[in-house]
C-alpha positions in Angstrom: -19.1 28.4 -52.3 -15.7 28.8 -54.8 -13.2 30.7 -52.4 -13.3 33.0 -49.0 -11.2 34.9 -46.9 -11.6 32.2 -44.1 -9.3 29.4 -44.0 -7.0 26.7 -41.6 -5.4 23.4 -42.5 -3.4 20.3 -41.0 -3.9 16.4 -41.8 -7.6 15.1 -42.0 -7.0 13.3 -38.2 -6.1 16.6 -36.9 -8.9 18.1 -38.6 -11.4 15.4 -36.8 -9.6 16.3 -33.6 -10.4 20.3 -33.7 -13.8 19.7 -34.5 -13.9 17.3 -31.4 -12.5 19.7 -29.0 -14.8 22.7 -29.9 -13.9 26.1 -29.2 -10.4 25.6 -27.1 -9.1 28.1 -29.6 -11.1 31.0 -28.9 -10.9 30.2 -24.9 -7.5 30.7 -25.2 -7.1 34.1 -27.1 -8.9 37.1 -26.6 -10.2 38.6 -29.8 -8.7 42.3 -30.3 -7.6 44.6 -32.9 -5.0 47.0 -31.9 -1.8 47.7 -33.7 1.2 48.5 -31.6 3.6 51.8 -31.6 5.3 51.8 -34.8 3.0 49.9 -36.6 1.3 52.8 -38.4 4.4 53.5 -40.3 4.6 49.9 -41.6 3.9 51.1 -45.4 7.0 53.1 -45.3 9.1 50.7 -43.4 8.9 47.1 -44.4 9.8 44.2 -41.8 13.9 43.8 -41.8 15.1 40.3 -42.7 16.5 40.0 -39.6 13.0 40.5 -38.1 11.4 37.9 -40.3 14.1 35.4 -39.6 13.6 35.8 -35.9 10.1 35.6 -36.1 10.5 32.3 -38.0 13.1 30.9 -35.6 10.7 31.9 -32.5 7.9 30.0 -34.4 10.0 27.0 -34.8 10.8 27.0 -31.1 7.0 27.4 -30.0 6.2 24.4 -32.3 8.9 22.2 -31.4 7.6 18.9 -29.9 3.7 20.8 -29.6 1.5 18.0 -30.1 -1.9 20.4 -29.3 -3.2 20.8 -32.8 -5.1 24.1 -31.7 -2.0 25.5 -30.5 0.1 24.8 -33.7 -2.6 25.8 -36.0 -3.1 29.3 -34.2 0.5 30.0 -33.8 1.1 29.3 -37.5 -1.3 32.1 -38.9 -0.4 34.6 -36.2 3.0 34.4 -37.5 1.7 34.4 -41.3 0.0 37.9 -40.6 3.0 39.5 -39.0 5.5 38.2 -41.3 3.7 38.6 -44.5 2.4 41.9 -43.2 -1.2 40.7 -44.2 -4.3 42.0 -42.9 -5.7 38.5 -42.5 -4.0 34.8 -42.6 -5.6 31.4 -42.2 -5.1 27.9 -43.0 -7.3 25.1 -44.7 -7.4 21.4 -43.4 -6.9 19.1 -46.4 -9.7 16.4 -45.3 -8.9 13.1 -47.5 -11.7 11.5 -46.2 -14.4 14.0 -47.6 -12.4 15.3 -50.4 -12.9 18.7 -49.2 -10.9 21.8 -47.6 -11.9 22.4 -44.1 -11.9 25.6 -42.2 -12.6 26.8 -39.0 -10.4 29.8 -37.9 -9.4 33.1 -38.9 -6.7 35.6 -37.9 -6.4 39.3 -38.4 -3.3 41.2 -38.9 -1.5 43.3 -36.4 1.8 42.7 -34.2 2.4 38.9 -34.9 -1.3 38.8 -35.4 -3.2 40.2 -32.9 -6.6 39.5 -33.5 -8.6 36.2 -33.5 -11.9 35.8 -35.3 -14.3 33.0 -34.5 -16.0 31.7 -37.9 -18.7 29.0 -38.5 -17.0 25.9 -40.1 -16.5 26.0 -44.1 -15.9 23.4 -46.2 -14.7 24.0 -50.0 -14.7 20.6 -52.4 -11.1 20.0 -53.0 -11.8 19.2 -56.5 -13.7 22.6 -56.9 -12.6 26.2 -58.7 -11.5 28.2 -55.5 -7.9 29.6 -55.2 -7.0 27.2 -52.1 -8.5 24.1 -54.0 -6.2 25.0 -57.1 -3.4 25.2 -54.9 -4.0 22.3 -52.7 -4.4 20.1 -56.0 -1.7 21.2 -57.9 1.2 22.5 -54.9 1.8 25.5 -57.0 1.9 29.0 -55.2 -0.3 31.3 -56.1 0.2 35.3 -55.8 -3.1 37.3 -57.2 -2.6 41.0 -57.4 -6.1 41.7 -58.8 -8.2 38.9 -57.1 -11.5 40.5 -58.7 -10.0 39.7 -62.2 -9.4 35.8 -61.2 -12.3 33.8 -62.1 -11.5 31.6 -59.2 -11.9 34.3 -56.8 -15.4 34.4 -55.0 -16.4 38.0 -54.4 -19.7 37.0 -52.6 -18.0 36.8 -49.2 -16.7 40.7 -49.6 -20.0 41.6 -50.8 -21.6 40.1 -47.6 -19.2 41.3 -45.2 -18.1 44.7 -46.6 -14.7 43.4 -46.8 -12.5 44.2 -49.7 -9.9 41.9 -51.1 -6.8 43.5 -52.6 -4.2 40.6 -52.9 -3.9 37.1 -51.7 -0.8 34.9 -51.4 -1.6 31.2 -51.1 0.9 28.3 -50.7 0.5 24.4 -50.1 1.9 23.0 -46.8 3.4 19.7 -47.3 4.9 16.8 -44.9 8.5 15.8 -45.6 7.4 12.8 -47.7 5.2 15.7 -49.9 1.7 14.5 -48.6 -0.6 17.7 -49.0 -1.6 18.6 -45.5 -3.0 21.6 -45.9 -2.9 25.3 -47.6 -1.9 28.7 -46.1 -3.6 31.8 -47.5 -2.8 35.5 -46.3 -5.0 38.5 -47.7 -4.3 42.0 -48.4 -0.5 43.2 -47.8 -0.2 46.3 -45.7 1.5 47.9 -49.0 -0.8 46.4 -51.6 0.5 43.5 -53.7 2.5 40.9 -51.9 6.2 40.7 -53.1 8.6 38.4 -54.2 10.2 38.3 -50.8 6.9 37.5 -49.3 6.5 34.3 -51.3 9.9 33.4 -50.0 8.7 34.1 -46.0 5.4 32.0 -47.1 7.5 29.1 -48.0 9.3 29.1 -45.2 6.5 29.6 -43.2 4.9 26.4 -45.0 7.8 24.4 -44.6 7.8 24.9 -40.7 4.0 24.5 -40.4 4.4 21.0 -42.5 6.9 19.5 -39.7 4.7 20.9 -37.2 1.5 19.3 -38.4 3.0 16.3 -39.1 4.3 15.9 -35.8 0.8 16.7 -34.5 -0.8 13.8 -37.1 2.3 11.5 -35.7 1.4 12.1 -32.2 -2.3 11.6 -32.8 -1.6 8.4 -34.5 0.7 7.1 -31.8 -2.2 7.8 -29.5 -4.4 6.0 -31.6 -2.0 2.9 -31.4 -1.9 3.0 -27.9 -5.7 2.8 -27.5 -5.8 0.2 -30.0 -3.5 -1.8 -27.8 -5.1 -1.2 -24.9 -8.1 -2.3 -26.5 -6.8 -5.6 -27.6 -5.2 -6.4 -24.4 -8.4 -5.6 -22.6 -10.7 -7.9 -24.9 -7.8 -10.6 -24.3 -8.6 -10.4 -20.5 -12.3 -10.3 -20.7 -12.2 -13.3 -23.1 -10.1 -15.3 -20.7 -12.3 -14.2 -17.9 -15.3 -15.4 -19.6 -13.9 -18.7 -20.8 -12.4 -19.3 -17.1 -16.0 -18.5 -15.7 -18.1 -20.6 -18.1 -15.6 -23.5 -18.3 -12.9 -24.2 -15.3 -15.0 -22.1 -12.8 -18.2 -23.5 -13.7 -17.3 -27.0 -13.5 -15.3 -26.8 -10.4 -18.5 -25.5 -8.7 -20.5 -28.0 -10.0 -17.9 -30.5 -9.0 -18.1 -29.3 -5.4 -21.8 -29.6 -5.2 -21.8 -33.2 -6.6 -19.1 -34.4 -4.1 -21.3 -33.1 -1.5 -24.4 -34.8 -3.2 -22.5 -38.0 -3.5 -21.5 -37.7 0.3 -25.0 -37.7 1.3 -26.1 -40.6 -1.1 -23.2 -42.8 0.2 -24.5 -43.0 3.3 -27.6 -45.1 1.9 -26.4 -46.6 -1.3 -22.6 -46.5 -1.9 -22.6 -48.0 -5.5 -24.6 -45.1 -6.7 -22.5 -42.6 -4.9 -19.2 -44.3 -6.5 -21.3 -43.9 -10.0 -21.6 -40.1 -9.5 -18.3 -39.7 -8.3 -17.1 -41.3 -11.6 -19.2 -38.9 -13.4 -17.9 -36.0 -11.5 -14.1 -37.3 -12.5 -14.9 -37.3 -16.1 -16.3 -33.7 -16.0 -13.1 -32.7 -14.1 -10.8 -34.2 -16.7 -13.0 -32.1 -19.3 -12.2 -29.1 -17.3 -8.6 -29.8 -16.9 -8.3 -30.3 -20.6 -10.1 -26.9 -21.4 -7.7 -25.2 -18.8 -5.1 -26.3 -21.0 -6.5 -25.0 -24.1 -6.4 -21.5 -22.2 -3.0 -21.9 -21.5 -2.0 -22.9 -24.8 -3.9 -20.3 -26.1 -1.9 -17.4 -24.1 1.5 -19.1 -24.6 2.3 -22.5 -25.7 5.2 -24.2 -24.4 6.2 -25.7 -27.8 6.2 -22.3 -29.0 9.1 -21.5 -26.6 10.8 -25.1 -27.1 10.3 -25.6 -30.8 9.1 -22.7 -32.7 6.4 -21.5 -34.7 6.2 -24.6 -37.1 5.8 -26.7 -34.3 3.3 -24.4 -32.4 1.2 -24.4 -35.5 1.0 -28.4 -35.8 0.0 -28.4 -32.4 -2.3 -25.9 -32.7 -4.1 -28.0 -35.4 -4.0 -31.1 -33.6 -5.7 -29.0 -30.7 -8.6 -27.5 -32.5 -9.0 -30.3 -35.0 -12.7 -31.5 -34.8 -14.1 -28.3 -33.2 -17.3 -27.3 -34.5 -17.1 -30.1 -37.0 -14.2 -28.7 -38.9 -11.1 -30.4 -39.7 -8.1 -28.9 -39.3 -4.7 -30.0 -40.6 -1.0 -28.6 -40.7 -0.6 -28.8 -44.2 2.9 -27.5 -45.0 5.2 -27.0 -41.9 8.6 -27.0 -42.7 10.1 -23.8 -41.4 12.9 -24.2 -39.0 14.1 -20.4 -38.9 13.7 -18.9 -35.1 12.7 -15.3 -34.2 12.8 -13.3 -31.2 10.2 -14.7 -28.6 8.0 -11.6 -28.8 8.0 -12.2 -32.9 7.1 -15.4 -32.7 4.3 -14.9 -30.3 2.9 -12.1 -32.2 3.0 -14.4 -35.3 1.4 -17.3 -33.3 -1.4 -14.9 -32.5 -2.2 -14.2 -36.1 -2.0 -18.0 -36.9 -4.5 -18.8 -33.9 -7.0 -16.0 -34.5 -7.3 -16.8 -38.1 -7.8 -20.5 -37.2 -10.3 -19.9 -34.7 -12.4 -17.3 -36.9 -12.4 -19.9 -39.8 -14.2 -22.3 -37.3 -16.3 -20.5 -35.2 -17.2 -17.5 -37.6 -16.5 -18.8 -41.0 -17.9 -22.1 -40.3 -15.4 -23.9 -42.4 -15.5 -27.5 -43.0 -11.8 -27.6 -44.0 -8.9 -25.3 -42.5 -5.4 -25.9 -43.3 -2.2 -24.0 -41.5 1.2 -23.5 -43.5 4.3 -22.6 -42.0 7.2 -22.4 -44.3 10.4 -20.1 -45.5 10.2 -18.6 -48.8 13.4 -16.3 -49.7 14.0 -14.2 -47.0 11.0 -14.8 -45.2 8.8 -17.1 -43.4 5.3 -17.5 -44.5 2.5 -18.4 -42.2 -1.0 -19.1 -44.1 -4.4 -20.1 -42.9 -6.8 -20.8 -45.7 -10.5 -22.2 -45.4 -13.4 -23.2 -47.3 -16.1 -21.1 -44.8 -18.4 -18.5 -45.8 -15.8 -15.7 -46.2 -16.7 -11.9 -46.0 -16.4 -8.9 -47.5 -12.7 -7.7 -46.9 -12.9 -4.0 -47.9 -16.0 -3.1 -45.8 -14.8 -5.1 -42.7 -11.6 -3.6 -42.7 -13.2 -0.1 -42.9 -14.9 -0.4 -39.5 -13.0 -3.2 -38.0 -12.3 -1.1 -34.7 -15.2 0.5 -34.4 -17.3 -2.6 -34.6 -14.7 -4.3 -32.2 -13.8 -7.4 -34.2 -11.6 -8.5 -31.8 -10.3 -11.6 -33.8 -9.3 -9.1 -36.6 -8.0 -6.3 -34.4 -5.6 -8.8 -32.8 -4.3 -9.9 -36.1 -3.8 -6.6 -37.7 -2.2 -5.2 -34.6 0.2 -8.2 -34.0 1.3 -7.9 -37.4 2.1 -4.5 -37.1 3.9 -4.7 -33.8 6.4 -7.5 -35.2 7.0 -5.7 -38.6 5.4 -8.4 -40.7 2.8 -8.0 -43.5 -0.6 -9.1 -43.1 -2.9 -10.0 -46.2 -6.2 -11.1 -46.2 -8.1 -12.5 -49.2 -11.8 -13.3 -48.8 -15.3 -12.7 -50.2 -18.7 -14.1 -49.5 -19.2 -17.5 -49.9 -15.4 -18.2 -51.3 -13.8 -18.9 -48.1 -10.6 -17.0 -46.5 -7.0 -17.0 -46.9 -4.8 -15.0 -44.1 -1.1 -14.6 -45.2 1.4 -13.4 -42.9 4.8 -12.6 -44.2 7.7 -12.4 -41.3 11.1 -11.0 -42.8 14.1 -12.6 -41.5 15.6 -8.9 -40.9 
């Protein structure tokens, strides 16, 4: 398919939201085809500049802080049919993940766009020959007075539906940082061809649409961020509960049983009972060490007292020898202190990187560095373990539930640090965190 009279557009993240929410747009608007009194004379009396401005201001008020993507998209297309005096108007979604333009809804004209037509989802290749794809790629407004004479126009839709496309106006929708969010397309002006003033109105509509759609995207990104943070916290609680249950709690339960058995045995064989109690003492001391390890992972006191460098040294000493790994604090000479939450986030990255090297990477050698370089503190963890494919792992880390990697990325982002991963299968891993001074 090259082109059609059906359109709708926002960011790829919003497009996924629309598909997931289904037919809420259809439920909120009753399809009807009416024209109010006085609209019959539209060919003789074009909308005034004041009326256009009033409609645009009303649209901006309606869209202010609106995070519901269906309401945003529908409101824009309804305003477009009215302001541009078009028979139909729709929006295309730029779906960057699939390199396509995506559409689902179509509005049909009338006073402020009176009719909403439900259509099946359509997709056009972003690198295709359609008018919408051309505008999405180039960012250039198109006004076509004779669509049937343009090779990019696909007349098969008209042939199939009995509709006759006489004029088309297509404008790009961009974010404030010039990212292409979508394309707004209007079809068949009430008086024939679209006019130069219609181009100005369409550009104004696209500007308002870009701001609204960007806000939708930011709202969705914020919601996704909150979910990721909640997931990290929940997984951390689960891990803590598991460590306590499998370690300290199990040891204490066994110790209670052992003491009871030793009491019974002491009635017959005191030396043997004392030997049993000595073994229990050893296990309790091991449990005490495990509890201290858990507390250290949660919030090491040395981090609060002496900073990130001292905490990195303490971490290396504590985990050295686990799973046969040799862990060393190689270069630790950073004296710079940060806010407590920044140091806590940075330590989380160092801890998770080192634990991943030992447990997942099966590394024989692990080194930890914390040093100052220019206007930042650099924290780095390197190992000679089995490594991994960074691109494929990052692509689906959240869905696969990789807690360590998820914690590192979220911790770095929340403290405003830059995290980089350098690894490949069989070549070990290097995790580098850059924490700017300000």
